[in-house]
VOMIZA-267271 format. One record per residue (C-alpha): x, y, z; residue in three letters. Coordinates in steps of 0.25 Angstrom, whole numbers, padded with zeros to 4 digits, always signed. Example, Ala and Ser with C-alpha at 12.3 -4.5 7.8 and 13.67 -1.06 7.14 Angstrom:
BEGIN
+0049-0018+0031ALA
+0055-0004+0029SER
This chain:
BEGIN
+0035-0081+0025MET
+0027-0069+0030GLU
+0038-0065+0040ALA
+0049-0066+0029SER
+0041-0058+0020PHE
+0039-0047+0030GLU
+0054-0047+0033LEU
+0056-0046+0018THR
+0046-0034+0017LEU
+0053-0027+0028GLN
+0067-0028+0021MET
+0061-0023+0008VAL
+0054-0011+0014MET
+0067-0007+0022ALA
+0075-0008+0009VAL
+0065+0000+0001ILE
+0064+0011+0012ALA
+0079+0011+0013GLY
+0083+0013-0001ILE
+0071+0023-0003THR
+0077+0031+0008ALA
+0091+0030+0002GLN
+0085+0035-0012VAL
+0078+0047-0005LEU
+0091+0051+0003ALA
+0099+0050-0010GLU
+0089+0059-0017PHE
+0088+0069-0006LEU
+0103+0069-0002LYS
+0101+0066+0012VAL
+0106+0055+0021PRO
+0099+0042+0018SER
+0097+0038+0033ILE
+0087+0050+0034VAL
+0077+0042+0025PHE
+0081+0029+0030LEU
+0077+0033+0044LEU
+0064+0040+0039LEU
+0060+0028+0031PHE
+0063+0018+0042GLY
+0055+0026+0052ILE
+0044+0028+0043LEU
+0043+0013+0039LEU
+0045+0008+0054GLY
+0037+0006+0066SER
+0035+0021+0068ASP
+0031+0023+0053GLY
+0022+0015+0044ILE
+0027+0002+0050ARG
+0032-0005+0038LEU
+0046-0009+0043LEU
+0048-0018+0055HIS
+0063-0020+0057PRO
+0060-0029+0069HIS
+0055-0040+0060MET
+0069-0042+0055LEU
+0073-0046+0069GLY
+0088-0049+0070SER
+0089-0048+0055GLY
+0090-0033+0057LEU
+0102-0035+0065GLU
+0108-0043+0053VAL
+0105-0032+0043ILE
+0111-0021+0053VAL
+0124-0029+0054ALA
+0126-0032+0040LEU
+0122-0019+0035THR
+0131-0011+0045VAL
+0143-0020+0041ALA
+0141-0016+0026VAL
+0139-0002+0030ILE
+0152-0001+0038LEU
+0160-0009+0027PHE
+0156+0001+0016GLU
+0160+0012+0025GLY
+0174+0007+0027GLY
+0175+0004+0012LEU
+0171+0018+0009ASN
+0181+0025+0018LEU
+0191+0033+0010GLU
+0204+0029+0017LEU
+0212+0040+0010ARG
+0203+0050+0016ASP
+0203+0044+0030LEU
+0217+0047+0031GLY
+0214+0062+0032ARG
+0205+0060+0044VAL
+0210+0048+0050SER
+0213+0055+0064GLY
+0199+0061+0065SER
+0193+0048+0060LEU
+0200+0040+0071ARG
+0196+0050+0081ASN
+0181+0049+0077LEU
+0181+0034+0078VAL
+0188+0033+0091THR
+0187+0046+0099LEU
+0174+0051+0092GLY
+0168+0037+0095THR
+0171+0039+0110LEU
+0166+0054+0110ILE
+0153+0050+0104THR
+0151+0038+0113LEU
+0153+0047+0126ILE
+0146+0059+0121GLY
+0134+0052+0115GLY
+0133+0044+0128GLY
+0133+0056+0137MET
+0123+0063+0128ALA
+0114+0051+0128ALA
+0115+0049+0143HIS
+0113+0064+0147TRP
+0104+0069+0136LEU
+0097+0056+0132GLY
+0096+0051+0146GLU
+0101+0037+0142PHE
+0108+0028+0152PRO
+0123+0028+0150TRP
+0124+0015+0144PRO
+0113+0017+0134ILE
+0119+0031+0131ALA
+0132+0026+0128PHE
+0126+0015+0119LEU
+0119+0026+0111TYR
+0132+0034+0110ALA
+0139+0021+0105SER
+0129+0020+0094LEU
+0130+0034+0089VAL
+0145+0034+0088VAL
+0144+0030+0074VAL
+0141+0039+0062THR
+0140+0029+0050GLY
+0144+0029+0035PRO
+0129+0026+0031THR
+0126+0041+0035VAL
+0139+0048+0033ILE
+0143+0042+0019SER
+0129+0046+0012PRO
+0130+0060+0019LEU
+0144+0063+0014LEU
+0140+0059+0000LYS
+0129+0070+0001GLN
+0137+0080+0008VAL
+0151+0082+0002LYS
+0160+0087+0013VAL
+0175+0088+0015ASP
+0182+0075+0012ARG
+0189+0075+0026GLN
+0176+0077+0033VAL
+0169+0066+0024ALA
+0180+0056+0027THR
+0179+0058+0042LEU
+0164+0056+0042LEU
+0165+0044+0033GLU
+0176+0038+0041GLY
+0169+0040+0054GLU
+0156+0034+0050GLY
+0163+0021+0045VAL
+0173+0019+0056LEU
+0165+0023+0068ILE
+0153+0014+0064ASP
+0160+0001+0069PRO
+0167+0008+0081VAL
+0153+0013+0085GLY
+0146+0000+0083ALA
+0156-0008+0091ILE
+0156+0003+0102LEU
+0141+0002+0103ALA
+0142-0013+0104VAL
+0152-0011+0116VAL
+0143-0001+0123VAL
+0131-0011+0121LEU
+0139-0023+0127ASP
+0143-0014+0139THR
+0128-0011+0141ILE
+0123-0025+0139LEU
+0135-0030+0148ASN
+0135-0021+0160VAL
+0148-0028+0166ASP
+0156-0025+0153THR
+0170-0020+0156ASP
+0173-0007+0148PRO
+0187-0013+0145ILE
+0180-0025+0139GLU
+0170-0016+0131ALA
+0182-0008+0125PHE
+0189-0021+0122ILE
+0177-0026+0115GLY
+0176-0013+0106LEU
+0191-0015+0102ILE
+0189-0030+0099LEU
+0177-0027+0090ARG
+0185-0016+0083LEU
+0197-0025+0081GLY
+0190-0038+0077ILE
+0181-0030+0067GLY
+0193-0022+0062GLY
+0202-0035+0060GLY
+0191-0043+0053ILE
+0188-0031+0044GLY
+0202-0028+0040ALA
+0205-0043+0037PHE
+0191-0045+0030GLY
+0193-0032+0022GLY
+0207-0036+0017TRP
+0202-0050+0013LEU
+0190-0044+0005LEU
+0199-0034-0002GLY
+0208-0045-0005TRP
+0197-0054-0011ILE
+0192-0043-0019LEU
+0206-0040-0025LYS
+0209-0055-0028GLU
+0196-0061-0031ALA
+0196-0057-0046LYS
+0185-0067-0049PHE
+0175-0060-0041LEU
+0164-0051-0048SER
+0162-0037-0043GLU
+0148-0041-0037ASP
+0154-0053-0030LEU
+0165-0045-0024LYS
+0155-0035-0017ASN
+0148-0047-0011LEU
+0161-0054-0006VAL
+0164-0041+0001VAL
+0150-0041+0007LEU
+0151-0055+0012ALA
+0165-0052+0017GLY
+0160-0040+0024LEU
+0149-0047+0031TRP
+0158-0059+0034GLY
+0168-0050+0041MET
+0157-0043+0049PHE
+0151-0057+0053GLY
+0165-0062+0058LEU
+0168-0049+0066ALA
+0154-0050+0072GLN
+0156-0064+0076THR
+0170-0061+0083ILE
+0165-0049+0090ARG
+0151-0042+0089SER
+0151-0029+0081GLU
+0165-0031+0077ALA
+0160-0033+0063GLY
+0157-0018+0061LEU
+0172-0015+0062MET
+0175-0026+0052SER
+0167-0020+0041THR
+0172-0006+0042VAL
+0187-0011+0042VAL
+0184-0021+0031ALA
+0179-0009+0022GLY
+0191+0000+0026ILE
+0201-0012+0022VAL
+0194-0015+0009MET
+0194+0000+0006LYS
+0209+0000+0008ALA
+0211-0013+0000SER
+0207-0006-0013SER
+0199-0017-0017VAL
+0195-0018-0032PRO
+0181-0012-0036ASP
+0180-0006-0022GLU
+0170+0004-0027ARG
+0160-0006-0032LEU
+0161-0013-0018LEU
+0159+0000-0011ARG
+0147+0003-0020ARG
+0141-0011-0016PHE
+0143-0009-0001LYS
+0137+0005-0002GLY
+0125-0001-0008GLN
+0124-0012+0002LEU
+0126-0001+0013THR
+0115+0008+0007ILE
+0105-0004+0007LEU
+0109-0008+0021GLY
+0108+0005+0027VAL
+0095+0008+0020SER
+0088-0005+0025VAL
+0094-0004+0039LEU
+0091+0010+0042PHE
+0077+0009+0038VAL
+0075-0004+0047LEU
+0081+0002+0059LEU
+0074+0015+0058ALA
+0061+0007+0056ALA
+0064+0000+0069ASP
+0065+0013+0076LEU
+0054+0018+0085SER
+0053+0033+0084MET
+0045+0033+0097ALA
+0058+0029+0104SER
+0066+0040+0097VAL
+0055+0050+0102VAL
+0055+0044+0116ALA
+0070+0047+0118LEU
+0067+0062+0120GLY
+0075+0075+0119TRP
+0086+0069+0126GLY
+0090+0060+0115SER
+0088+0071+0105PHE
+0098+0079+0113TYR
+0108+0067+0114THR
+0109+0066+0099VAL
+0111+0081+0098LEU
+0122+0080+0108ALA
+0128+0069+0099LEU
+0128+0078+0087MET
+0131+0091+0092PHE
+0141+0088+0104ILE
+0147+0074+0103VAL
+0149+0074+0088ARG
+0156+0088+0088PRO
+0165+0084+0100ILE
+0168+0071+0093ASN
+0172+0078+0080ILE
+0180+0089+0087TRP
+0189+0080+0095LEU
+0191+0070+0084CYS
+0195+0080+0073THR
+0203+0089+0082LEU
+0216+0087+0074ASN
+0210+0084+0060SER
+0212+0097+0053GLY
+0197+0098+0050MET
+0191+0112+0050ASN
+0179+0116+0059TRP
+0170+0114+0047ARG
+0173+0100+0045GLN
+0173+0096+0059LYS
+0159+0103+0061LEU
+0154+0095+0049PHE
+0159+0082+0056LEU
+0152+0086+0069CYS
+0139+0087+0062TRP
+0140+0074+0054ILE
+0138+0062+0062ALA
+0125+0055+0058PRO
+0123+0041+0064ARG
+0119+0029+0054GLY
+0116+0015+0053ILE
+0126+0009+0063VAL
+0120+0017+0074SER
+0106+0013+0070ALA
+0108-0001+0068SER
+0117-0004+0081VAL
+0107+0004+0089ALA
+0095-0004+0084SER
+0103-0017+0087LEU
+0107-0012+0101PHE
+0092-0008+0104ALA
+0088-0023+0101ILE
+0100-0028+0110LEU
+0097-0019+0122LEU
+0082-0022+0121THR
+0085-0037+0121GLN
+0094-0035+0134ARG
+0083-0027+0141GLY
+0091-0014+0141ILE
+0083-0002+0140ASN
+0087+0009+0130GLY
+0089+0001+0117GLY
+0077+0007+0110ASP
+0081+0021+0115SER
+0096+0019+0110ILE
+0090+0015+0096LYS
+0081+0027+0096ALA
+0092+0037+0100LEU
+0102+0031+0090VAL
+0091+0033+0079PHE
+0088+0047+0084LEU
+0103+0050+0083THR
+0103+0045+0069ILE
+0091+0053+0065MET
+0096+0066+0071MET
+0111+0065+0065THR
+0106+0060+0051VAL
+0095+0070+0050PHE
+0103+0082+0056LEU
+0117+0079+0051GLN
+0114+0072+0038GLY
+0104+0081+0033LEU
+0112+0094+0036THR
+0126+0089+0032ALA
+0126+0095+0019ARG
+0122+0109+0024TRP
+0132+0108+0036VAL
+0143+0104+0026ALA
+0140+0116+0017SER
+0139+0125+0029TRP
+0152+0121+0034LEU
+0158+0122+0020GLN
+0164+0108+0020ILE
+0156+0102+0008THR
+0164+0097-0003SER
+0154+0098-0014HIS
+0163+0093-0024GLU
+0175+0083-0022ALA
+0188+0088-0028THR
+0199+0081-0036GLY
+0198+0074-0049ALA
+0202+0060-0056VAL
+0205+0062-0070ILE
+0206+0051-0080ILE
+0216+0054-0091GLY
+0230+0060-0091CYS
+0230+0069-0103ASN
+0235+0084-0103PRO
+0221+0090-0100LEU
+0218+0080-0088SER
+0232+0083-0083LEU
+0229+0098-0084LEU
+0216+0096-0076ILE
+0222+0088-0066ALA
+0233+0098-0063ARG
+0223+0109-0062LEU
+0215+0101-0052ILE
+0227+0097-0044GLN
+0232+0111-0043GLU
+0219+0115-0037LYS
+0223+0105-0025GLY
+0213+0094-0029GLU
+0216+0079-0031SER
+0217+0074-0046VAL
+0221+0060-0051VAL
+0223+0056-0066LEU
+0221+0042-0071ILE
+0226+0037-0085ASP
+0231+0025-0092THR
+0242+0031-0099ASP
+0255+0031-0091PRO
+0261+0042-0099GLU
+0249+0051-0096ALA
+0250+0047-0081CYS
+0265+0051-0081ARG
+0262+0065-0086LYS
+0251+0066-0075ALA
+0261+0062-0064GLU
+0271+0072-0070GLU
+0261+0083-0066GLU
+0260+0078-0052ASN
+0246+0072-0055LEU
+0241+0059-0048ARG
+0238+0049-0059VAL
+0234+0034-0060PHE
+0239+0026-0072LEU
+0226+0018-0074SER
+0212+0018-0080SER
+0201+0027-0076GLY
+0192+0015-0075LEU
+0200+0009-0064ASP
+0191+0012-0051THR
+0203+0008-0042GLU
+0212+0019-0048VAL
+0200+0029-0048LEU
+0198+0026-0033GLU
+0213+0027-0030GLU
+0213+0040-0038ALA
+0203+0045-0027GLY
+0191+0047-0036LEU
+0182+0044-0024ASP
+0185+0057-0018SER
+0188+0065-0031MET
+0178+0075-0037GLY
+0180+0073-0052THR
+0183+0062-0061PHE
+0187+0066-0075LEU
+0189+0057-0087ALA
+0197+0064-0098MET
+0204+0054-0106THR
+0205+0056-0121SER
+0193+0046-0123ASN
+0179+0052-0120GLY
+0172+0039-0119GLU
+0182+0033-0109VAL
+0181+0046-0101ASN
+0166+0044-0100VAL
+0168+0029-0096VAL
+0178+0033-0085LEU
+0169+0044-0080ALA
+0157+0036-0079GLN
+0164+0025-0072ARG
+0170+0035-0062ALA
+0156+0041-0060ALA
+0150+0028-0057GLU
+0161+0022-0048GLU
+0166+0034-0040PHE
+0155+0045-0042ARG
+0165+0057-0041PRO
+0157+0071-0041PRO
+0162+0075-0055ARG
+0164+0065-0066VAL
+0169+0071-0080LEU
+0174+0065-0093ALA
+0179+0071-0106VAL
+0170+0065-0117PHE
+0163+0068-0130PRO
+0150+0076-0129ARG
+0141+0064-0132ASP
+0149+0052-0129PRO
+0140+0041-0136GLN
+0150+0030-0132ALA
+0150+0034-0117SER
+0135+0032-0115THR
+0136+0041-0103LEU
+0124+0039-0094PRO
+0114+0051-0093THR
+0116+0051-0078ASN
+0131+0050-0079SER
+0139+0059-0070LYS
+0150+0060-0080VAL
+0152+0075-0085ASN
+0159+0079-0097GLN
+0172+0086-0094ALA
+0176+0100-0099PHE
+0169+0102-0112ILE
+0160+0094-0121PRO
+0169+0086-0132ASP
+0182+0090-0126LEU
+0193+0086-0136PRO
+0202+0081-0125ILE
+0213+0076-0134LYS
+0214+0090-0141THR
+0216+0097-0128TRP
+0226+0087-0123ASN
+0234+0090-0135GLN
+0232+0105-0133TYR
+0238+0103-0119LEU
+0249+0094-0124SER
+0253+0105-0134GLU
+0252+0116-0125GLY
+0240+0123-0132GLN
+0232+0126-0120VAL
+0230+0137-0110LYS
+0225+0134-0096LEU
+0215+0145-0091GLY
+0206+0148-0080LYS
+0194+0158-0080THR
+0184+0163-0070ALA
+0169+0164-0075LEU
+0165+0178-0070ARG
+0151+0183-0068GLU
+0154+0195-0076ASP
+0154+0190-0091GLY
+0151+0176-0087PHE
+0143+0173-0099ALA
+0153+0179-0109PHE
+0164+0171-0102GLN
+0157+0158-0102GLN
+0153+0160-0117ALA
+0168+0163-0120HIS
+0173+0150-0113LEU
+0162+0142-0120GLN
+0166+0147-0133ALA
+0181+0143-0131LEU
+0176+0130-0126ILE
+0168+0128-0139ARG
+0179+0132-0148SER
+0188+0121-0141GLY
+0198+0132-0136GLU
+0195+0130-0121LEU
+0191+0118-0111VAL
+0187+0121-0097PRO
+0194+0111-0088LEU
+0190+0115-0073LEU
+0181+0124-0066VAL
+0184+0130-0053GLU
+0171+0133-0045ARG
+0169+0135-0030ASP
+0184+0133-0028GLU
+0183+0119-0034ARG
+0190+0114-0047LEU
+0182+0105-0056GLN
+0183+0099-0069VAL
+0174+0106-0079MET
+0162+0098-0084PRO
+0158+0101-0098ALA
+0144+0105-0094THR
+0148+0113-0082GLU
+0140+0126-0080GLU
+0150+0138-0078TRP
+0148+0147-0066LEU
+0152+0161-0063VAL
+0165+0160-0055GLY
+0169+0147-0061ASP
+0184+0147-0064ARG
+0186+0138-0077ILE
+0200+0132-0080ILE
+0201+0129-0094TYR
+0211+0125-0106VAL
+0212+0134-0118LEU
+0218+0130-0131HIS
+0230+0138-0135ASP
+0234+0135-0149PRO
+0246+0145-0150ARG
+0259+0140-0155PRO
+0269+0136-0144ASN
+0278+0147-0149LEU
+0268+0158-0146LEU
+0266+0152-0132LYS
+0281+0153-0129ARG
+0281+0167-0134LEU
+0270+0170-0125SER
+0277+0164-0113GLY
+0270+0151-0112ALA
+0277+0137-0112SER
+0269+0126-0118PRO
+0275+0116-0108SER
+0272+0123-0096SER
+0260+0119-0088PRO
+0247+0126-0090LEU
+0243+0137-0080THR
+0230+0143-0077LEU
+0228+0157-0083GLU
+0217+0167-0087LYS
+0217+0166-0102LEU
+0213+0178-0110PRO
+0206+0169-0121GLU
+0196+0165-0110VAL
+0196+0177-0101GLU
+0193+0187-0112GLU
+0179+0185-0117VAL
+0178+0189-0132PRO
+0171+0202-0136ILE
+0161+0193-0144SER
+0155+0186-0132PHE
+0153+0200-0125VAL
+0147+0206-0138ALA
+0138+0195-0140VAL
+0133+0195-0125ALA
+0131+0210-0126ASN
+0124+0209-0139HIS
+0114+0199-0132GLN
+0112+0209-0120GLU
+0109+0221-0130LEU
+0099+0213-0138LYS
+0090+0212-0125GLU
+0088+0227-0122PRO
+0085+0229-0137GLN
+0075+0218-0138ALA
+0068+0224-0125GLU
+0068+0238-0132ALA
+0062+0233-0145THR
+0051+0226-0137GLU
+0048+0239-0129ALA
């Protein structure tokens, strides 16, 4: 009874420490692995000695295996297949040629600098071939970089994990069985990849088919069916060939992603939560089992080994693998810098240390210590400086571009056209066939569907869009659509057209939904203006000289119902104007202005009501009325007079 309670207490402490580390990392915007390592070491044998992972025995290996299976499946499920096509050549090179370069370069560094025997040196190199989605994905969420770079890093982290783990097993088999034929070792590598890939492809397709056809399954049960199927595939592949299970989980995730299963986003969220829990517990346990004395005992040679891996091997790897990719030197330099090692390296190194010790081969603890030193140095140096390096190289993408707009009406079509002319992606969604037809006539991408359909939103690319805008004629519907999009897809900017105080919408106080354009926009009225040709399209730049007068004039036009600001161009980025946006000097505001002149007068002035609106500088906006200047000057004159009276 006491033994079982001790094990329970160990797991409880590991969970609490892991989740606390995740919370701190989220709050401070740093990679979670930083605090997971610190908490593990603090609670372990070199700290306050509360955690004793060795008490779990072979149970630790079980936790490692099942957790890594979920991590790799989630990585495959999260891969954006559309984006992978743009970097497929470079990604293929990184997984094949890059693996070989890291294996050879890392082995040479460990042998010559770390003074390890050749077999142990190459075993170390095989363990640090992998990067890992558990470190890369959270890092890229915090550091918004160019989409091409992000896709390549994500793809490398997911696909190279099973390849690296299988390669490490092959190298270990070669060490344990000295008489192993190199050809047999290579065949073993190919067999593991092939068996795992085949089982994963069939299993992923079967799970996708079950989720589509089994309508009677509840959402919660569907997630558990996938989890059971995932572990079943992993166990089957492992039974046929050791370490083939890792490849099966990645391939299963990719196949399910391509199958477009219903409610995929909920499945990804469930697997993401399992991954966070598994990584948190596993890293804390593995770090607690690490002896810092063994890390210190490695000496400076091992420190230089890791530096060689970071500053020599990785740059050579990236340079050769992206030779014909079309990437610029800034993107390549960032790729050279970002290669943090994660949970797969740590877990496999811990298992290998146990196996080597059991076989009486020296070097098991040293290998584990060197792998953890690599993890600590890459995570601390690269993870904590990634944001600064990305900003210095000017490859940050602070705000994603493009928009998904719900509602095909004259005002939304105008906004979509302006965004598209800027060279950004825009997609419209509406349930009215006639409205969709008009959008298609303007060469706009449109879906005839409901804005609540998550599959359509996913197909529209909301995952990678910067803005979601709900602007149907019903304000309450707009709020519901926007709130759903914010919860399910979390785009950077979520806006909706709704009344100033929508009681029926019950919008949460912490909602990420912003009111679009202006408070209480009479959208039906402005759509009618546009349909009747009673609108001008203008653009004005807010100048430092007379900024206050200009702003006051624009606000007066807005209050009178004559003007609606639609878009703001700031720092060369075009964004939909939020109602609460604070205008800055240098902003270029695109707006519509009510033009009630009869059509006859417009024809006499040379304008055609049926011609598309074009951006122009309008004198009604550009020329600030004298009344604004007079009031401002009057205010300025009153201050010196008051000072003179006091004197």
